[in-house]
PAZAPA-4460 file (N, C-alpha, C; in steps of 0.05 Angstrom, whole numbers, plus 32768, in hexadecimal, padded with zeros to 4 digits):
% residues 140
    n_x    n_y    n_z   ca_x   ca_y   ca_z    c_x    c_y    c_z   seq   type   mol
   813C   81D5   833C   8139   81DE   8357   8121   81D4   8365     1      M     A
   8107   81D3   8354   80F0   81CC   835D   80F2   81B0   836A     2      G     A
   80FD   81A0   8359   8102   8181   8361   8110   817F   837A     3      S     A
   8127   818C   837F   8137   818B   8396   8129   8198   83AC     4      F     A
   8116   81AC   83A8   8105   81B5   83C1   80EE   81A4   83C8     5      L     A
   80E4   8193   83B7   80CE   8181   83BC   80DC   8167   83C4     6      Y     A
   80F3   8159   83BA   80FB   8144   83BF   810E   8143   83D9     7      E     A
   811F   8156   83DC   8130   8158   83EF   8126   8165   8407     8      E     A
   8117   8178   8404   8110   818D   841D   80F5   8186   8425     9      L     A
   80E4   8179   8411   80C3   8178   8418   80B3   818E   8414    10      G     A
   80C0   81A4   8409   80B1   81BD   8406   809E   81BC   83F2    11      L     A
   8083   81BD   83F7   806C   81B3   83E6   8057   81C7   83F1    12      V     A
   8044   81D1   83E1   802D   81DF   83E7   801F   81D2   83FD    13      P     A
   8015   81E2   8410   8005   81DA   8426   8014   81C3   8435    14      N     A
   802D   81C1   8437   8038   81A8   8447   8032   81AB   8462    15      R     A
   8035   818F   846F   802C   8190   848A   8043   8183   8497    16      Y     A
   8057   8177   848F   806E   816B   8499   8086   8178   8495    17      D     A
   8092   8186   84A8   80A8   8199   84A1   80C5   8188   84A7    18      A     A
   80C2   816F   84B3   80D9   8162   84BA   80EF   8160   84A9    19      S     A
   80EB   815D   848F   80FD   8154   847A   810B   8174   8479    20      K     A
   80FE   8188   8476   810B   819F   8478   811D   81A8   848C    21      M     A
   8112   81A1   84A3   8125   81AC   84BB   813F   819E   84BD    22      I     A
   813E   8188   84B4   815C   8177   84B4   8171   8182   84A1    23      T     A
   8167   8193   848F   817A   81A0   847C   8181   81BD   8485    24      H     A
   8178   81C4   849B   8182   81E3   84A3   8197   81DF   84BA    25      I     A
   81B0   81E8   84B6   81C4   81E7   84C7   81BB   81F3   84E7    26      P     A
   81C4   81E7   84FB   81BA   81EC   8515   81C2   8209   851E    27      K     A
   81D4   821C   8514   81D7   8235   8517   81C2   8245   850C    28      E     A
   81B3   823C   84F9   819D   824A   84ED   8186   8245   84F6    29      F     A
   8180   8234   8509   8162   8228   8516   8156   8243   8522    30      H     A
   8166   8251   8530   8156   8267   8538   8147   827C   8524    31      K     A
   8157   8284   8513   814E   8292   84FB   8136   8285   84EA    32      Y     A
   8139   826A   84EB   8122   825D   84DA   810C   8260   84EB    33      F     A
   810A   8257   8509   80F9   825F   851B   80EC   8278   8516    34      I     A
   80F9   828D   851A   80F4   82AA   8519   80E2   82AE   8501    35      L     A
   80EB   82A1   84E8   80DB   82A9   84CD   80BF   829B   84CD    36      G     A
   80C1   8280   84D9   80A4   8273   84E1   8093   8287   84F2    37      L     A
   80A0   828C   8509   8091   829D   851B   8087   82B3   850C    38      F     A
   8096   82C4   84FB   808E   82DB   84F0   8078   82D5   84DD    39      D     A
   807A   82BD   84D0   805F   82B8   84C1   804B   82A9   84C9    40      A     A
   8050   8298   84DA   803B   8288   84E8   8036   828A   8506    41      D     A
   8043   829E   8512   8042   829D   8530   8032   82BB   8538    42      G     A
   802F   82BB   8551   8021   82D5   855C   8026   82D9   8576    43      S     A
   8024   82EC   8582   8027   82F6   859F   8011   8309   85A2    44      F     A
   8009   8306   85BF   7FFB   8321   85CB   8000   8328   85E1    45      S     A
   8003   833E   85EB   800A   8349   8601   7FF2   835B   860D    46      A     A
   7FEA   835A   8626   7FD3   8365   8632   7FD4   8365   8652    47      Y     A
   7FC1   8375   865C   7FBD   837B   8678   7FAA   836D   867E    48      Q     A
   7FAB   835E   8692   7F90   8353   869E   7F8D   835C   86BA    49      N     A
   7F75   8366   86C4   7F76   8376   86DC   7F77   8362   86F4    50      D     A
   7F71   8347   86F2   7F74   8334   8705   7F90   8326   8705    51      G     A
   7F9D   8326   86F5   7FB7   8317   86F1   7FCE   8329   86EA    52      Y     A
   7FCA   8345   86E4   7FDE   8353   86D8   7FE9   8351   86BD    53      G     A
   8003   8357   86B6   800D   8353   8696   800F   8337   868C    54      K     A
   8005   8331   8675   8000   8318   866E   8013   8318   864C    55      K     A
   801B   8303   8647   8028   8300   862B   8022   82E7   8620    56      L     A
   801C   82DD   860B   8015   82C7   8600   8022   82C8   85E0    57      N     A
   8033   82AF   85DD   803E   82AF   85C6   803C   8290   85B8    58      V     A
   8035   828E   85A4   802C   827C   8596   803B   8275   857A    59      A     A
   803D   825D   8570   8046   8257   8559   8036   8246   8548    60      F     A
   8032   8244   8531   8021   8230   8521   802D   821F   8512    61      G     A
   8024   8207   8508   8035   81F9   84F7   802B   81DA   84F6    62      G     A
   803A   81C9   84EF   8038   81B0   84F4   8041   81A2   850F    63      S     A
   8039   8186   8514   8045   8182   852A   8063   817F   852C    64      E     A
   806F   8171   8519   808C   816F   8516   809B   818D   851A    65      S     A
   8092   81A1   850D   809B   81BC   8511   809A   81C6   852A    66      L     A
   8080   81C5   8536   8080   81CE   854E   8090   81C2   8565    67      L     A
   8091   81A8   8563   80A4   819A   8574   80C1   819F   8573    68      R     A
   80C8   81A7   8559   80E7   81AE   8550   80E7   81CC   8563    69      F     A
   80D5   81DC   8560   80D6   81FA   856C   80D5   81F5   8589    70      I     A
   80C5   81E7   8597   80C6   81E1   85B2   80E0   81D5   85BA    71      E     A
   80EC   81C2   85AD   8104   81B7   85B3   811C   81C8   85B5    72      Q     A
   811E   81DC   859D   8135   81EA   859C   8130   8201   85B4    73      H     A
   8117   820D   85B8   8116   821C   85CF   811E   8213   85E9    74      L     A
   811A   81F8   85F1   8122   81EA   8606   8143   81E7   8607    75      I     A
   814A   81E0   85F1   8169   81DC   85ED   817D   81F7   85F0    76      E     A
   8169   820E   85EA   817B   8226   85EE   8171   8235   8609    77      N     A
   8163   8226   8617   815D   822F   8636   814A   8248   862F    78      N     A
   813A   8249   861F   8124   825E   861D   8109   8256   8628    79      I     A
   8101   823A   8628   80EA   8231   8639   80F8   8219   8647    80      V     A
   80E8   8214   865C   80EA   81FB   866B   80DD   81E3   865C    81      E     A
   80E8   81C8   865E   80D9   81B5   8652   80C3   81AB   8660    82      P     A
   80AE   819F   8652   8097   8191   865C   809E   816F   865E    83      Y     A
   8095   8164   8671   8096   8149   8672   8093   8138   8654    84      K     A
   807A   813F   8649   8070   8132   8630   8070   8146   861D    85      N     A
   807A   815D   861A   8079   816E   860C   805F   8182   860C    86      G     A
   805D   819C   8601   804B   81A7   8607   8036   81A1   85F8    87      R     A
   8017   81A8   85F9   8003   81A3   85F0   8001   81B5   85D6    88      Q     A
   7FF8   81A2   85BE   7FF5   81B1   85AA   7FD9   81B8   85A3    89      L     A
   7FCF   81CA   859C   7FB0   81CF   8598   7FAA   81CD   8577    90      D     A
   7F98   81C3   856E   7F8E   81C5   8554   7F83   81DE   8552    91      Q     A
   7F8C   81EB   853D   7F85   820A   8531   7F68   820A   8529    92      R     A
   7F62   81F4   8517   7F45   81FD   850F   7F37   81DD   8515    93      H     A
   7F29   81DA   8527   7F1E   81C1   8530   7F0C   81B5   851B    94      K     A
   7F05   81C6   8508   7EF0   81B8   84F5   7F01   81B2   84DC    95      D     A
   7F1C   81B5   84DB   7F25   81AD   84C3   7F39   8192   84C8    96      K     A
   7F50   8190   84B7   7F59   8176   84B8   7F6F   8171   84CF    97      D     A
   7F74   8182   84DD   7F85   817F   84F6   7FA5   817E   84F0    98      G     A
   7FAD   8186   84DB   7FCB   8183   84D8   7FD6   81A0   84E1    99      T     A
   7FC4   81B8   84E3   7FD5   81D4   84EC   7FCD   81D2   8507   100      W     A
   7FE3   81D5   8515   7FE0   81D2   8536   7FEB   81EC   853F   101      L     A
   7FEA   81F6   8559   7FF8   820B   8565   8006   8203   8580   102      S     A
   801C   820F   8586   802E   820E   859B   802C   8225   85AC   103      L     A
   8022   8225   85C1   801B   8240   85D2   802B   8241   85EB   104      K     A
   8035   825C   85EE   8044   825C   860B   8037   8275   8611   105      F     A
   8034   8275   862F   8028   828D   863E   8039   8291   8652   106      A     A
   8036   82AE   865D   8045   82B8   8670   8055   82D2   8669   107      G     A
   8059   82E4   8678   8068   82FE   866F   8087   82F4   866D   108      K     A
   8094   82E3   8681   80AF   82E1   867F   80B3   82CC   866D   109      I     A
   80A8   82B7   866A   80AD   829E   8653   80AB   82B1   863C   110      Q     A
   8090   82BA   8634   808C   82CA   861C   80A3   82DB   8614   111      G     A
   80A9   82F1   8626   80BE   8302   861D   80DE   82F5   8618   112      M     A
   80DF   82E0   8624   80F9   82CE   8625   80F8   82C6   8603   113      K     A
   80E2   82B9   85FC   80E3   82AC   85E0   80E3   82C7   85CE   114      I     A
   80D5   82DC   85D4   80D5   82F4   85C2   80EF   8305   85BB   115      L     A
   80FF   8304   85D7   811A   830E   85D5   812E   8303   85C7   116      N     A
   812B   82E6   85C9   8140   82D2   85BD   813A   82D7   85A1   117      Y     A
   811F   82D1   8598   811B   82D3   8578   8122   82E9   856D   118      L     A
   811D   82FE   8578   8120   831A   8567   8137   8328   8571   119      Y     A
   814B   8319   857C   8168   831C   857D   8174   8316   8566   120      D     A
   816D   8321   854C   8174   8317   8531   8175   8330   8522   121      S     A
   8186   832B   850C   818B   8341   84FA   8173   8344   84E5   122      P     A
   8161   8334   84E2   814F   8331   84CC   8137   8325   84D8   123      I     A
   8120   8336   84D8   8104   832E   84DD   80ED   833C   84D2   124      Y     A
   80D7   8332   84D6   80BF   8341   84CA   80B9   835B   84D5   125      L     A
   80BC   836D   84CB   80BD   838B   84D7   80A9   8391   84E3   126      Y     A
   8090   8389   84DA   8072   8391   84EA   806E   8383   8504   127      R     A
   807B   836D   8504   8077   835C   851D   8090   8362   852F   128      K     A
   80A6   8368   8525   80B9   8372   8535   80B3   838F   8544   129      Y     A
   80A2   83A1   8533   8098   83B8   8543   8084   83B6   8552   130      I     A
   8079   839F   8550   8062   8398   8568   8074   8391   8583   131      K     A
   8083   837E   857F   8096   8373   8593   80A1   8389   85A5   132      Y     A
   80AC   839E   8592   80BA   83B7   85A1   80A5   83C6   85B0   133      L     A
   808C   83C4   85AB   8076   83D3   85BA   806B   83C5   85CE   134      Q     A
   8073   83AD   85D7   806C   83A2   85F2   8077   83B4   8609   135      I     A
   8066   83B9   8615   8067   83CD   862C   807A   83C6   8643   136      H     A
   8080   83AC   8645   808E   83A1   865F   80A5   8392   8657   137      Y     A
   80B7   839E   8647   80CE   8390   863A   80E4   838B   8651   138      H     A
   80E6   839C   8666   80F6   839C   8678   80EC   8395   8692   139      N     A
   80D3   838B   8697   80C9   8386   86AE   80D3   836E   86BC   140      D     A
***
C-alpha cells in the first residue's frame, strides 16, 4: 500500500506537487476533495468595514498545481469568473522555499458562492462548518 501511495499517487511527506494525485480522483469527487483541502489548509474571514460594508475573504493554501486545479474547478462549475491569465498566487512564507502558495478570493458575493458550494456536502470539518454557519449575512 505504501508503494502504491508513493509511486502511483505521489503521496509523500511534505509533498509540493499534487498533480499525480489529482488525476486519480474521479471528477464527481473533485468538489469533496477540494472541501477536504479547504477544511485542512483553507481559511475565510467575514468582517464589517465601516467604509465599505460587509466583507468576506476566502483563501486556499497549497502547491501551484493544486491551486490551479481548485481555481479551474470553481470556474468550470460557474462558482467564480475566469481571469485572463489566472488569479495571482501569493507566496505564503516569503522567507522560505516558495512552494507553499495561497489562492485568495475577496468579496461577499463571490466568497459566499464558494462557501455555499463547498459546504453543500454531507461531510465536512465541523469546527469550520460552524464558523461558516455563523457568517451573519448568509442571505444578503
